[in-house]
TORKOL-4160 file (C-alpha; in steps of 0.2 Angstrom, whole numbers, padded with zeros to 4 digits, m for minus):
444
<pt num="1" X="0000" Y="0000" Z="0000"/>
<pt num="2" X="0005" Y="0018" Z="m0003"/>
<pt num="3" X="0007" Y="0030" Z="0012"/>
<pt num="4" X="0005" Y="0049" Z="0013"/>
<pt num="5" X="0010" Y="0060" Z="0027"/>
<pt num="6" X="0005" Y="0078" Z="0033"/>
<pt num="7" X="0017" Y="0085" Z="0046"/>
<pt num="8" X="0011" Y="0101" Z="0055"/>
<pt num="9" X="0019" Y="0111" Z="0068"/>
<pt num="10" X="0037" Y="0113" Z="0073"/>
<pt num="11" X="0053" Y="0105" Z="0067"/>
<pt num="12" X="0053" Y="0094" Z="0083"/>
<pt num="13" X="0037" Y="0087" Z="0077"/>
<pt num="14" X="0044" Y="0085" Z="0059"/>
<pt num="15" X="0058" Y="0074" Z="0066"/>
<pt num="16" X="0044" Y="0062" Z="0073"/>
<pt num="17" X="0036" Y="0062" Z="0056"/>
<pt num="18" X="0052" Y="0058" Z="0047"/>
<pt num="19" X="0054" Y="0043" Z="0059"/>
<pt num="20" X="0037" Y="0037" Z="0055"/>
<pt num="21" X="0041" Y="0038" Z="0036"/>
<pt num="22" X="0056" Y="0028" Z="0040"/>
<pt num="23" X="0047" Y="0015" Z="0049"/>
<pt num="24" X="0034" Y="0012" Z="0035"/>
<pt num="25" X="0048" Y="0012" Z="0022"/>
<pt num="26" X="0057" Y="m0001" Z="0031"/>
<pt num="27" X="0041" Y="m0011" Z="0031"/>
<pt num="28" X="0040" Y="m0011" Z="0012"/>
<pt num="29" X="0027" Y="0003" Z="0010"/>
<pt num="30" X="0028" Y="0015" Z="m0004"/>
<pt num="31" X="0029" Y="0034" Z="0002"/>
<pt num="32" X="0019" Y="0046" Z="m0009"/>
<pt num="33" X="0018" Y="0065" Z="m0008"/>
<pt num="34" X="0000" Y="0066" Z="m0015"/>
<pt num="35" X="m0014" Y="0061" Z="m0003"/>
<pt num="36" X="m0025" Y="0057" Z="m0018"/>
<pt num="37" X="m0013" Y="0043" Z="m0022"/>
<pt num="38" X="m0012" Y="0036" Z="m0004"/>
<pt num="39" X="m0020" Y="0021" Z="0003"/>
<pt num="40" X="m0015" Y="0026" Z="0021"/>
<pt num="41" X="m0014" Y="0045" Z="0026"/>
<pt num="42" X="m0006" Y="0050" Z="0043"/>
<pt num="43" X="m0008" Y="0067" Z="0050"/>
<pt num="44" X="0005" Y="0072" Z="0063"/>
<pt num="45" X="m0003" Y="0087" Z="0072"/>
<pt num="46" X="0003" Y="0101" Z="0083"/>
<pt num="47" X="m0007" Y="0107" Z="0099"/>
<pt num="48" X="0003" Y="0121" Z="0105"/>
<pt num="49" X="m0009" Y="0136" Z="0103"/>
<pt num="50" X="m0026" Y="0140" Z="0096"/>
<pt num="51" X="m0022" Y="0143" Z="0078"/>
<pt num="52" X="m0012" Y="0127" Z="0078"/>
<pt num="53" X="m0026" Y="0117" Z="0085"/>
<pt num="54" X="m0038" Y="0124" Z="0072"/>
<pt num="55" X="m0026" Y="0120" Z="0058"/>
<pt num="56" X="m0024" Y="0102" Z="0064"/>
<pt num="57" X="m0043" Y="0099" Z="0065"/>
<pt num="58" X="m0046" Y="0107" Z="0048"/>
<pt num="59" X="m0032" Y="0096" Z="0040"/>
<pt num="60" X="m0039" Y="0080" Z="0048"/>
<pt num="61" X="m0056" Y="0084" Z="0040"/>
<pt num="62" X="m0048" Y="0088" Z="0024"/>
<pt num="63" X="m0039" Y="0072" Z="0023"/>
<pt num="64" X="m0055" Y="0063" Z="0029"/>
<pt num="65" X="m0062" Y="0068" Z="0012"/>
<pt num="66" X="m0050" Y="0056" Z="0003"/>
<pt num="67" X="m0058" Y="0041" Z="0013"/>
<pt num="68" X="m0073" Y="0044" Z="0002"/>
<pt num="69" X="m0062" Y="0041" Z="m0013"/>
<pt num="70" X="m0047" Y="0029" Z="m0013"/>
<pt num="71" X="m0040" Y="0031" Z="0005"/>
<pt num="72" X="m0043" Y="0016" Z="0015"/>
<pt num="73" X="m0036" Y="0021" Z="0032"/>
<pt num="74" X="m0033" Y="0038" Z="0041"/>
<pt num="75" X="m0022" Y="0039" Z="0056"/>
<pt num="76" X="m0019" Y="0055" Z="0067"/>
<pt num="77" X="m0004" Y="0057" Z="0079"/>
<pt num="78" X="0005" Y="0071" Z="0088"/>
<pt num="79" X="0002" Y="0084" Z="0101"/>
<pt num="80" X="m0016" Y="0088" Z="0097"/>
<pt num="81" X="m0020" Y="0069" Z="0100"/>
<pt num="82" X="m0010" Y="0070" Z="0116"/>
<pt num="83" X="m0021" Y="0084" Z="0123"/>
<pt num="84" X="m0038" Y="0079" Z="0115"/>
<pt num="85" X="m0039" Y="0061" Z="0110"/>
<pt num="86" X="m0056" Y="0057" Z="0118"/>
<pt num="87" X="m0064" Y="0073" Z="0111"/>
<pt num="88" X="m0056" Y="0069" Z="0093"/>
<pt num="89" X="m0062" Y="0051" Z="0093"/>
<pt num="90" X="m0080" Y="0057" Z="0097"/>
<pt num="91" X="m0080" Y="0072" Z="0085"/>
<pt num="92" X="m0071" Y="0064" Z="0070"/>
<pt num="93" X="m0076" Y="0046" Z="0068"/>
<pt num="94" X="m0069" Y="0045" Z="0051"/>
<pt num="95" X="m0051" Y="0043" Z="0059"/>
<pt num="96" X="m0047" Y="0025" Z="0061"/>
<pt num="97" X="m0034" Y="0027" Z="0075"/>
<pt num="98" X="m0028" Y="0042" Z="0086"/>
<pt num="99" X="m0010" Y="0038" Z="0092"/>
<pt num="100" X="m0004" Y="0049" Z="0106"/>
<pt num="101" X="0014" Y="0055" Z="0108"/>
<pt num="102" X="0016" Y="0046" Z="0124"/>
<pt num="103" X="0011" Y="0030" Z="0115"/>
<pt num="104" X="0025" Y="0030" Z="0102"/>
<pt num="105" X="0034" Y="0016" Z="0110"/>
<pt num="106" X="0020" Y="0005" Z="0103"/>
<pt num="107" X="0018" Y="0014" Z="0087"/>
<pt num="108" X="0019" Y="0000" Z="0075"/>
<pt num="109" X="0008" Y="m0012" Z="0084"/>
<pt num="110" X="m0006" Y="0002" Z="0085"/>
<pt num="111" X="m0004" Y="0004" Z="0066"/>
<pt num="112" X="m0005" Y="m0015" Z="0063"/>
<pt num="113" X="m0021" Y="m0016" Z="0073"/>
<pt num="114" X="m0029" Y="m0005" Z="0060"/>
<pt num="115" X="m0021" Y="m0009" Z="0044"/>
<pt num="116" X="m0017" Y="m0028" Z="0047"/>
<pt num="117" X="m0001" Y="m0036" Z="0051"/>
<pt num="118" X="0013" Y="m0036" Z="0038"/>
<pt num="119" X="0018" Y="m0054" Z="0036"/>
<pt num="120" X="0035" Y="m0049" Z="0028"/>
<pt num="121" X="0040" Y="m0039" Z="0044"/>
<pt num="122" X="0058" Y="m0033" Z="0041"/>
<pt num="123" X="0063" Y="m0028" Z="0058"/>
<pt num="124" X="0060" Y="m0030" Z="0076"/>
<pt num="125" X="0058" Y="m0012" Z="0082"/>
<pt num="126" X="0040" Y="m0007" Z="0086"/>
<pt num="127" X="0044" Y="0011" Z="0092"/>
<pt num="128" X="0050" Y="0026" Z="0082"/>
<pt num="129" X="0069" Y="0027" Z="0080"/>
<pt num="130" X="0080" Y="0041" Z="0075"/>
<pt num="131" X="0091" Y="0029" Z="0065"/>
<pt num="132" X="0076" Y="0025" Z="0054"/>
<pt num="133" X="0073" Y="0043" Z="0049"/>
<pt num="134" X="0069" Y="0048" Z="0031"/>
<pt num="135" X="0075" Y="0066" Z="0029"/>
<pt num="136" X="0062" Y="0077" Z="0021"/>
<pt num="137" X="0071" Y="0094" Z="0021"/>
<pt num="138" X="0082" Y="0091" Z="0006"/>
<pt num="139" X="0099" Y="0085" Z="0003"/>
<pt num="140" X="0109" Y="0098" Z="0013"/>
<pt num="141" X="0102" Y="0100" Z="0031"/>
<pt num="142" X="0093" Y="0090" Z="0044"/>
<pt num="143" X="0086" Y="0093" Z="0062"/>
<pt num="144" X="0094" Y="0084" Z="0076"/>
<pt num="145" X="0083" Y="0083" Z="0091"/>
<pt num="146" X="0094" Y="0081" Z="0107"/>
<pt num="147" X="0080" Y="0082" Z="0120"/>
<pt num="148" X="0062" Y="0080" Z="0123"/>
<pt num="149" X="0050" Y="0090" Z="0135"/>
<pt num="150" X="0053" Y="0105" Z="0146"/>
<pt num="151" X="0055" Y="0109" Z="0164"/>
<pt num="152" X="0052" Y="0128" Z="0163"/>
<pt num="153" X="0033" Y="0128" Z="0166"/>
<pt num="154" X="0031" Y="0146" Z="0159"/>
<pt num="155" X="0013" Y="0151" Z="0163"/>
<pt num="156" X="0008" Y="0153" Z="0145"/>
<pt num="157" X="0015" Y="0137" Z="0138"/>
<pt num="158" X="0007" Y="0120" Z="0137"/>
<pt num="159" X="0022" Y="0110" Z="0131"/>
<pt num="160" X="0027" Y="0102" Z="0148"/>
<pt num="161" X="0009" Y="0096" Z="0149"/>
<pt num="162" X="0010" Y="0089" Z="0132"/>
<pt num="163" X="0028" Y="0083" Z="0129"/>
<pt num="164" X="0032" Y="0080" Z="0148"/>
<pt num="165" X="0047" Y="0084" Z="0158"/>
<pt num="166" X="0064" Y="0088" Z="0150"/>
<pt num="167" X="0074" Y="0072" Z="0145"/>
<pt num="168" X="0091" Y="0072" Z="0136"/>
<pt num="169" X="0097" Y="0060" Z="0123"/>
<pt num="170" X="0114" Y="0053" Z="0127"/>
<pt num="171" X="0129" Y="0060" Z="0117"/>
<pt num="172" X="0132" Y="0043" Z="0110"/>
<pt num="173" X="0115" Y="0042" Z="0103"/>
<pt num="174" X="0115" Y="0059" Z="0095"/>
<pt num="175" X="0132" Y="0056" Z="0088"/>
<pt num="176" X="0127" Y="0040" Z="0080"/>
<pt num="177" X="0113" Y="0049" Z="0071"/>
<pt num="178" X="0124" Y="0063" Z="0065"/>
<pt num="179" X="0137" Y="0051" Z="0058"/>
<pt num="180" X="0124" Y="0041" Z="0049"/>
<pt num="181" X="0116" Y="0057" Z="0041"/>
<pt num="182" X="0133" Y="0065" Z="0037"/>
<pt num="183" X="0138" Y="0049" Z="0028"/>
<pt num="184" X="0122" Y="0051" Z="0017"/>
<pt num="185" X="0128" Y="0069" Z="0012"/>
<pt num="186" X="0120" Y="0080" Z="0025"/>
<pt num="187" X="0131" Y="0095" Z="0027"/>
<pt num="188" X="0122" Y="0106" Z="0040"/>
<pt num="189" X="0115" Y="0100" Z="0056"/>
<pt num="190" X="0102" Y="0110" Z="0066"/>
<pt num="191" X="0102" Y="0105" Z="0084"/>
<pt num="192" X="0084" Y="0107" Z="0092"/>
<pt num="193" X="0075" Y="0105" Z="0108"/>
<pt num="194" X="0063" Y="0115" Z="0118"/>
<pt num="195" X="0077" Y="0121" Z="0128"/>
<pt num="196" X="0094" Y="0116" Z="0120"/>
<pt num="197" X="0105" Y="0125" Z="0133"/>
<pt num="198" X="0099" Y="0113" Z="0147"/>
<pt num="199" X="0105" Y="0098" Z="0137"/>
<pt num="200" X="0113" Y="0085" Z="0148"/>
<pt num="201" X="0109" Y="0092" Z="0165"/>
<pt num="202" X="0097" Y="0078" Z="0168"/>
<pt num="203" X="0109" Y="0064" Z="0164"/>
<pt num="204" X="0126" Y="0072" Z="0166"/>
<pt num="205" X="0123" Y="0083" Z="0180"/>
<pt num="206" X="0128" Y="0099" Z="0171"/>
<pt num="207" X="0125" Y="0108" Z="0154"/>
<pt num="208" X="0133" Y="0098" Z="0140"/>
<pt num="209" X="0128" Y="0108" Z="0124"/>
<pt num="210" X="0145" Y="0115" Z="0122"/>
<pt num="211" X="0154" Y="0098" Z="0123"/>
<pt num="212" X="0141" Y="0090" Z="0111"/>
<pt num="213" X="0144" Y="0104" Z="0098"/>
<pt num="214" X="0162" Y="0101" Z="0099"/>
<pt num="215" X="0160" Y="0082" Z="0096"/>
<pt num="216" X="0148" Y="0085" Z="0082"/>
<pt num="217" X="0160" Y="0096" Z="0073"/>
<pt num="218" X="0173" Y="0082" Z="0073"/>
<pt num="219" X="0161" Y="0071" Z="0063"/>
<pt num="220" X="0167" Y="0068" Z="0045"/>
<pt num="221" X="0156" Y="0078" Z="0033"/>
<pt num="222" X="0149" Y="0090" Z="0045"/>
<pt num="223" X="0151" Y="0108" Z="0038"/>
<pt num="224" X="0139" Y="0119" Z="0048"/>
<pt num="225" X="0131" Y="0117" Z="0065"/>
<pt num="226" X="0117" Y="0127" Z="0072"/>
<pt num="227" X="0107" Y="0126" Z="0089"/>
<pt num="228" X="0090" Y="0134" Z="0092"/>
<pt num="229" X="0080" Y="0140" Z="0107"/>
<pt num="230" X="0094" Y="0144" Z="0120"/>
<pt num="231" X="0086" Y="0151" Z="0136"/>
<pt num="232" X="0095" Y="0167" Z="0141"/>
<pt num="233" X="0098" Y="0161" Z="0159"/>
<pt num="234" X="0107" Y="0145" Z="0154"/>
<pt num="235" X="0119" Y="0152" Z="0141"/>
<pt num="236" X="0135" Y="0147" Z="0149"/>
<pt num="237" X="0153" Y="0154" Z="0147"/>
<pt num="238" X="0158" Y="0137" Z="0140"/>
<pt num="239" X="0144" Y="0138" Z="0126"/>
<pt num="240" X="0149" Y="0156" Z="0122"/>
<pt num="241" X="0168" Y="0151" Z="0120"/>
<pt num="242" X="0163" Y="0136" Z="0109"/>
<pt num="243" X="0153" Y="0147" Z="0097"/>
<pt num="244" X="0167" Y="0159" Z="0097"/>
<pt num="245" X="0181" Y="0147" Z="0093"/>
<pt num="246" X="0173" Y="0133" Z="0083"/>
<pt num="247" X="0173" Y="0137" Z="0065"/>
<pt num="248" X="0159" Y="0124" Z="0061"/>
<pt num="249" X="0147" Y="0131" Z="0074"/>
<pt num="250" X="0137" Y="0146" Z="0066"/>
<pt num="251" X="0138" Y="0162" Z="0077"/>
<pt num="252" X="0120" Y="0162" Z="0079"/>
<pt num="253" X="0109" Y="0163" Z="0095"/>
<pt num="254" X="0090" Y="0160" Z="0095"/>
<pt num="255" X="0085" Y="0166" Z="0112"/>
<pt num="256" X="0066" Y="0166" Z="0116"/>
<pt num="257" X="0066" Y="0181" Z="0128"/>
<pt num="258" X="0047" Y="0184" Z="0127"/>
<pt num="259" X="0047" Y="0201" Z="0136"/>
<pt num="260" X="0059" Y="0212" Z="0146"/>
<pt num="261" X="0047" Y="0220" Z="0159"/>
<pt num="262" X="0051" Y="0212" Z="0176"/>
<pt num="263" X="0032" Y="0214" Z="0180"/>
<pt num="264" X="0028" Y="0203" Z="0164"/>
<pt num="265" X="0042" Y="0191" Z="0166"/>
<pt num="266" X="0037" Y="0187" Z="0184"/>
<pt num="267" X="0019" Y="0183" Z="0179"/>
<pt num="268" X="0026" Y="0172" Z="0165"/>
<pt num="269" X="0037" Y="0163" Z="0177"/>
<pt num="270" X="0052" Y="0167" Z="0167"/>
<pt num="271" X="0069" Y="0165" Z="0176"/>
<pt num="272" X="0077" Y="0181" Z="0169"/>
<pt num="273" X="0075" Y="0200" Z="0173"/>
<pt num="274" X="0076" Y="0215" Z="0162"/>
<pt num="275" X="0094" Y="0218" Z="0169"/>
<pt num="276" X="0100" Y="0200" Z="0165"/>
<pt num="277" X="0092" Y="0200" Z="0148"/>
<pt num="278" X="0101" Y="0216" Z="0143"/>
<pt num="279" X="0117" Y="0209" Z="0150"/>
<pt num="280" X="0117" Y="0193" Z="0140"/>
<pt num="281" X="0114" Y="0203" Z="0124"/>
<pt num="282" X="0129" Y="0214" Z="0127"/>
<pt num="283" X="0140" Y="0200" Z="0132"/>
<pt num="284" X="0137" Y="0190" Z="0117"/>
<pt num="285" X="0140" Y="0205" Z="0106"/>
<pt num="286" X="0156" Y="0209" Z="0115"/>
<pt num="287" X="0163" Y="0191" Z="0115"/>
<pt num="288" X="0158" Y="0185" Z="0098"/>
<pt num="289" X="0162" Y="0196" Z="0083"/>
<pt num="290" X="0148" Y="0195" Z="0070"/>
<pt num="291" X="0136" Y="0186" Z="0081"/>
<pt num="292" X="0118" Y="0185" Z="0075"/>
<pt num="293" X="0105" Y="0186" Z="0089"/>
<pt num="294" X="0087" Y="0181" Z="0085"/>
<pt num="295" X="0073" Y="0182" Z="0098"/>
<pt num="296" X="0054" Y="0180" Z="0099"/>
<pt num="297" X="0043" Y="0192" Z="0110"/>
<pt num="298" X="0025" Y="0191" Z="0116"/>
<pt num="299" X="0013" Y="0206" Z="0117"/>
<pt num="300" X="m0003" Y="0206" Z="0126"/>
<pt num="301" X="0001" Y="0194" Z="0140"/>
<pt num="302" X="m0012" Y="0196" Z="0155"/>
<pt num="303" X="m0007" Y="0211" Z="0165"/>
<pt num="304" X="0004" Y="0219" Z="0152"/>
<pt num="305" X="0002" Y="0238" Z="0155"/>
<pt num="306" X="0005" Y="0252" Z="0143"/>
<pt num="307" X="0021" Y="0255" Z="0154"/>
<pt num="308" X="0026" Y="0237" Z="0151"/>
<pt num="309" X="0024" Y="0238" Z="0133"/>
<pt num="310" X="0033" Y="0255" Z="0132"/>
<pt num="311" X="0048" Y="0246" Z="0140"/>
<pt num="312" X="0047" Y="0232" Z="0128"/>
<pt num="313" X="0047" Y="0244" Z="0113"/>
<pt num="314" X="0062" Y="0254" Z="0120"/>
<pt num="315" X="0071" Y="0237" Z="0123"/>
<pt num="316" X="0068" Y="0232" Z="0104"/>
<pt num="317" X="0075" Y="0250" Z="0099"/>
<pt num="318" X="0090" Y="0247" Z="0110"/>
<pt num="319" X="0093" Y="0228" Z="0106"/>
<pt num="320" X="0092" Y="0230" Z="0087"/>
<pt num="321" X="0089" Y="0212" Z="0085"/>
<pt num="322" X="0096" Y="0204" Z="0069"/>
<pt num="323" X="0081" Y="0194" Z="0068"/>
<pt num="324" X="0065" Y="0195" Z="0078"/>
<pt num="325" X="0048" Y="0187" Z="0078"/>
<pt num="326" X="0033" Y="0193" Z="0088"/>
<pt num="327" X="0016" Y="0185" Z="0092"/>
<pt num="328" X="0001" Y="0190" Z="0103"/>
<pt num="329" X="m0003" Y="0180" Z="0118"/>
<pt num="330" X="m0015" Y="0165" Z="0116"/>
<pt num="331" X="m0025" Y="0160" Z="0130"/>
<pt num="332" X="m0022" Y="0141" Z="0132"/>
<pt num="333" X="m0033" Y="0130" Z="0143"/>
<pt num="334" X="m0023" Y="0120" Z="0156"/>
<pt num="335" X="m0010" Y="0134" Z="0158"/>
<pt num="336" X="m0008" Y="0145" Z="0173"/>
<pt num="337" X="m0009" Y="0161" Z="0163"/>
<pt num="338" X="m0027" Y="0157" Z="0157"/>
<pt num="339" X="m0033" Y="0160" Z="0174"/>
<pt num="340" X="m0024" Y="0176" Z="0177"/>
<pt num="341" X="m0033" Y="0193" Z="0179"/>
<pt num="342" X="m0032" Y="0208" Z="0168"/>
<pt num="343" X="m0033" Y="0199" Z="0151"/>
<pt num="344" X="m0028" Y="0211" Z="0137"/>
<pt num="345" X="m0041" Y="0216" Z="0124"/>
<pt num="346" X="m0038" Y="0208" Z="0107"/>
<pt num="347" X="m0037" Y="0225" Z="0098"/>
<pt num="348" X="m0024" Y="0231" Z="0110"/>
<pt num="349" X="m0014" Y="0215" Z="0107"/>
<pt num="350" X="m0014" Y="0217" Z="0088"/>
<pt num="351" X="m0010" Y="0236" Z="0090"/>
<pt num="352" X="0005" Y="0232" Z="0100"/>
<pt num="353" X="0011" Y="0218" Z="0089"/>
<pt num="354" X="0010" Y="0229" Z="0073"/>
<pt num="355" X="0020" Y="0243" Z="0082"/>
<pt num="356" X="0034" Y="0230" Z="0087"/>
<pt num="357" X="0035" Y="0223" Z="0069"/>
<pt num="358" X="0035" Y="0240" Z="0061"/>
<pt num="359" X="0049" Y="0245" Z="0072"/>
<pt num="360" X="0059" Y="0229" Z="0068"/>
<pt num="361" X="0056" Y="0231" Z="0050"/>
<pt num="362" X="0066" Y="0248" Z="0051"/>
<pt num="363" X="0079" Y="0240" Z="0062"/>
<pt num="364" X="0081" Y="0225" Z="0050"/>
<pt num="365" X="0083" Y="0237" Z="0035"/>
<pt num="366" X="0097" Y="0246" Z="0044"/>
<pt num="367" X="0105" Y="0230" Z="0050"/>
<pt num="368" X="0106" Y="0223" Z="0033"/>
<pt num="369" X="0114" Y="0238" Z="0025"/>
<pt num="370" X="0129" Y="0236" Z="0036"/>
<pt num="371" X="0133" Y="0220" Z="0026"/>
<pt num="372" X="0135" Y="0228" Z="0009"/>
<pt num="373" X="0152" Y="0226" Z="0003"/>
<pt num="374" X="0156" Y="0212" Z="0015"/>
<pt num="375" X="0159" Y="0194" Z="0010"/>
<pt num="376" X="0150" Y="0178" Z="0016"/>
<pt num="377" X="0151" Y="0159" Z="0014"/>
<pt num="378" X="0134" Y="0154" Z="0007"/>
<pt num="379" X="0126" Y="0137" Z="0005"/>
<pt num="380" X="0118" Y="0136" Z="m0012"/>
<pt num="381" X="0100" Y="0128" Z="m0011"/>
<pt num="382" X="0091" Y="0133" Z="m0027"/>
<pt num="383" X="0092" Y="0143" Z="m0043"/>
<pt num="384" X="0078" Y="0155" Z="m0050"/>
<pt num="385" X="0076" Y="0166" Z="m0065"/>
<pt num="386" X="0069" Y="0183" Z="m0063"/>
<pt num="387" X="0068" Y="0197" Z="m0076"/>
<pt num="388" X="0080" Y="0186" Z="m0087"/>
<pt num="389" X="0093" Y="0186" Z="m0073"/>
<pt num="390" X="0098" Y="0170" Z="m0066"/>
<pt num="391" X="0100" Y="0170" Z="m0047"/>
<pt num="392" X="0107" Y="0156" Z="m0036"/>
<pt num="393" X="0098" Y="0156" Z="m0019"/>
<pt num="394" X="0106" Y="0151" Z="m0003"/>
<pt num="395" X="0109" Y="0155" Z="0015"/>
<pt num="396" X="0124" Y="0162" Z="0025"/>
<pt num="397" X="0127" Y="0157" Z="0043"/>
<pt num="398" X="0115" Y="0171" Z="0048"/>
<pt num="399" X="0100" Y="0162" Z="0041"/>
<pt num="400" X="0090" Y="0147" Z="0048"/>
<pt num="401" X="0080" Y="0138" Z="0035"/>
<pt num="402" X="0062" Y="0143" Z="0033"/>
<pt num="403" X="0064" Y="0156" Z="0047"/>
<pt num="404" X="0076" Y="0169" Z="0041"/>
<pt num="405" X="0080" Y="0177" Z="0024"/>
<pt num="406" X="0090" Y="0172" Z="0009"/>
<pt num="407" X="0105" Y="0177" Z="m0001"/>
<pt num="408" X="0102" Y="0180" Z="m0019"/>
<pt num="409" X="0118" Y="0178" Z="m0030"/>
<pt num="410" X="0118" Y="0185" Z="m0047"/>
<pt num="411" X="0126" Y="0173" Z="m0059"/>
<pt num="412" X="0132" Y="0174" Z="m0077"/>
<pt num="413" X="0129" Y="0159" Z="m0089"/>
<pt num="414" X="0147" Y="0154" Z="m0087"/>
<pt num="415" X="0145" Y="0155" Z="m0068"/>
<pt num="416" X="0129" Y="0145" Z="m0068"/>
<pt num="417" X="0139" Y="0131" Z="m0076"/>
<pt num="418" X="0153" Y="0132" Z="m0063"/>
<pt num="419" X="0143" Y="0131" Z="m0048"/>
<pt num="420" X="0131" Y="0118" Z="m0041"/>
<pt num="421" X="0116" Y="0116" Z="m0029"/>
<pt num="422" X="0121" Y="0110" Z="m0012"/>
<pt num="423" X="0138" Y="0117" Z="m0012"/>
<pt num="424" X="0147" Y="0131" Z="m0002"/>
<pt num="425" X="0153" Y="0147" Z="m0011"/>
<pt num="426" X="0160" Y="0163" Z="m0006"/>
<pt num="427" X="0150" Y="0179" Z="m0010"/>
<pt num="428" X="0150" Y="0197" Z="m0009"/>
<pt num="429" X="0135" Y="0208" Z="m0004"/>
<pt num="430" X="0130" Y="0221" Z="m0016"/>
<pt num="431" X="0112" Y="0226" Z="m0011"/>
<pt num="432" X="0097" Y="0221" Z="0000"/>
<pt num="433" X="0079" Y="0218" Z="m0004"/>
<pt num="434" X="0063" Y="0220" Z="0005"/>
<pt num="435" X="0071" Y="0222" Z="0022"/>
<pt num="436" X="0075" Y="0203" Z="0025"/>
<pt num="437" X="0086" Y="0197" Z="0010"/>
<pt num="438" X="0103" Y="0200" Z="0004"/>
<pt num="439" X="0109" Y="0201" Z="m0015"/>
<pt num="440" X="0126" Y="0198" Z="m0020"/>
<pt num="441" X="0139" Y="0191" Z="m0033"/>
<pt num="442" X="0151" Y="0177" Z="m0032"/>
<pt num="443" X="0168" Y="0182" Z="m0025"/>
<pt num="444" X="0178" Y="0170" Z="m0036"/>
């Protein structure tokens, strides 16, 4: 039978989907991208915030339509199922099986209970396995999930209740996965967890991210390493030193700060203060020349006053983040913040969001202008033609896939024959475009 997958939500969820694909592939099933061709459709859902839950339900209903045609079985997995399995079973009877995240240890037996046993079973494992992954992000990069769950219990976040407490993988397990993928030609490795900077504390008794990065960088074939979601209070001196000195580790910190007002941070149950937040930004820029700092902020959290927002706005002006995302507070059932008083009106939330993003657009434009005339190592990922001009499209160390901007490299016909997709090249910035992307030429 043919199997099609729909993966929703974050990159951590995508890793689960890739392991599911690998498990089906190893059992001899054909993987297809078009759901209209699939005998089995699996939807891996996100359940983090309201819009994600809505997207999940709508996607399930959309896939259920294929059961009226050729699809024989519809299975749904992931975080939405973890939170609302009973409700989903009642409301969407078209689904043949709902498999919770916490049930992935018996993933394959649950699948077989619906679609029947495979008499030509190829392997013994019933659970999802990192070494079974089929990379869906292309030939050049892959996500490496080094831990699961979270211990922070921010009052607005449901992740600890969905994914459980923070659990690190062993260094040996992670390195085995990296070695396997590097041998397949993957060049860039993006290290992810809900809180990467706490990696190793639960099994080694201390933060071990810096040590892990060093060991990954020694794996044959690894060219770039990134790590995402480093909480400001757990960025250690060892980590800063590793990023500063290791040429394979991108000088890039993604720090989800959420806010800067002490009043709001306390209500969020964050472990930082306005003072410590500013100090870590200053320290990173002083210690690591060329460091890129990305953050995410939340506006409209319960109890956020105009004074709190004004402080946040001033902070963004001061920090001049290289990259910044912003979102409005979403009231999530089961979280402590859902019961807080002084909920902010939706129109106020939207107004504050628009002000932050308008400011950041100006900052981004100014930030990018400083790169004109400078040279960067770029990983080519694609080629396009626009107004009869050929451009190679790539990313520098400053750009995370599907999150940040791109580097557009003007190329002559001769250069187009000299350079290939999925190779690293040296480029020089000549211009910027739409506040987020760079334009340049080859620096041959």
